[in-house]
C-alpha positions as CSV (number, residue, x, y, z in Angstrom):
1,M,0.0,0.0,0.0
2,A,1.3,3.4,-0.9
3,D,0.6,6.3,1.5
4,Q,0.6,9.3,-0.8
5,R,0.5,13.1,-1.1
6,S,-0.4,15.4,-4.0
7,R,1.3,18.5,-5.4
8,H,0.7,20.2,-8.7
9,H,-1.8,17.5,-9.9
10,K,0.9,14.8,-9.4
11,R,0.9,12.2,-6.7
12,F,4.0,11.2,-4.7
13,F,4.2,8.4,-2.2
14,K,5.3,9.1,1.4
15,R,5.8,5.5,2.3
16,I,4.9,2.0,1.3
17,V,3.5,-0.3,3.9
18,E,4.3,-4.0,3.2
19,K,1.3,-6.2,3.3
20,P,-0.9,-4.2,5.8
21,S,-4.0,-5.7,7.2
22,P,-7.1,-4.1,5.6
23,K,-7.8,-2.1,8.7
24,D,-4.2,-0.7,8.9
25,A,-3.9,0.1,5.2
26,P,-3.2,3.8,4.7
27,T,-5.0,4.0,1.3
28,N,-6.9,1.8,-1.1
29,L,-4.0,1.8,-3.5
30,N,-1.9,-1.3,-4.2
31,N,1.8,-1.3,-5.0
32,V,2.3,-3.4,-8.1
33,S,6.1,-3.2,-7.9
34,M,6.8,-1.5,-11.2
35,Y,9.8,0.9,-10.7
36,V,12.3,3.0,-12.6
37,F,15.3,3.8,-10.3
38,D,18.2,6.1,-10.3
39,K,21.5,5.1,-8.8
40,E,20.9,6.8,-5.5
41,L,18.2,4.3,-4.6
42,F,20.8,1.5,-4.6
43,A,22.9,3.3,-2.0
44,C,19.8,3.1,0.3
45,L,19.9,-0.7,0.2
46,Q,22.8,-0.6,2.6
47,H,20.5,1.0,5.2
48,V,17.9,-1.8,4.9
49,K,17.7,-4.4,7.7
50,P,16.0,-7.7,7.1
51,T,12.4,-8.0,8.1
52,K,11.4,-11.6,9.2
53,G,14.6,-12.8,7.5
54,E,14.2,-11.2,4.2
55,Y,15.2,-7.8,2.7
56,L,12.4,-5.8,1.4
57,L,12.8,-3.3,-1.5
58,V,10.0,-1.2,-0.1
59,D,12.2,-0.5,3.0
60,A,14.9,1.0,0.6
61,L,12.2,3.0,-1.1
62,N,11.0,4.4,2.2
63,V,14.6,5.3,3.1
64,Y,15.0,7.0,-0.3
65,A,11.8,9.1,0.2
66,R,12.3,9.9,3.9
67,E,16.0,10.3,4.3
68,L,17.0,11.6,0.8
69,K,13.8,13.6,0.5
70,R,13.3,12.2,-3.0
71,Q,9.9,12.2,-4.7
72,L,8.6,9.0,-6.1
73,T,5.7,9.5,-8.4
74,V,2.6,7.4,-7.9
75,V,0.8,6.5,-11.2
76,V,-2.7,5.3,-10.6
77,T,-4.0,2.9,-13.2
78,K,-7.2,1.1,-13.7
79,G,-7.6,-2.6,-14.4
80,E,-7.7,-6.0,-12.8
81,Y,-4.9,-6.8,-10.4
82,L,-3.9,-10.4,-10.9
83,D,-1.9,-11.8,-7.9
84,C,-0.1,-15.0,-9.0
85,G,1.7,-15.6,-5.7
86,D,-0.1,-18.8,-4.9
87,L,-1.9,-21.5,-6.9
88,P,-5.4,-20.2,-6.6
89,G,-4.2,-16.7,-7.7
90,W,-2.3,-18.2,-10.6
91,Q,-5.3,-20.2,-11.7
92,H,-7.6,-17.1,-11.4
93,A,-5.1,-15.0,-13.5
94,N,-5.0,-17.6,-16.2
95,Q,-8.8,-17.9,-16.3
96,F,-9.1,-14.1,-16.4
97,I,-6.7,-13.8,-19.3
98,A,-8.4,-16.7,-21.2
99,R,-11.8,-15.0,-20.8
100,H,-10.5,-11.6,-22.0
101,R,-8.3,-12.6,-24.9
102,T,-8.8,-10.5,-28.0
103,E,-7.4,-12.8,-30.6
C-alpha cells in the first residue's frame, strides 16, 4: 500500500506499507512493484535491515523518500490486479486472461 500526497496535480508516495491488514492500510492503493530507479536508490539498500529474515525493496524505497527527500511518483492505473503468488491466484489469473483474450 502506498501512502501518498499530492502536489501540482501529481501524486507522490510518502511511504509504502508492506502487506498491511485491511484495517491498517493507509490507502486503497496497491503497489504493483513497477519501478524505474536512479543510482541513488541502490545506496539506500545498505541501510535496509531484514524483516522476518528477508530484505524488502520497499524498505529501501521508504529510506529513499524519507532520508534523501526524493519524490517517487505514484501512477494510478485502472484494471484487474492479478496476484499470482499462490496456486489459486495463478489459476484465477489464467482464467481471467483466457476470458479476456482479443485474438
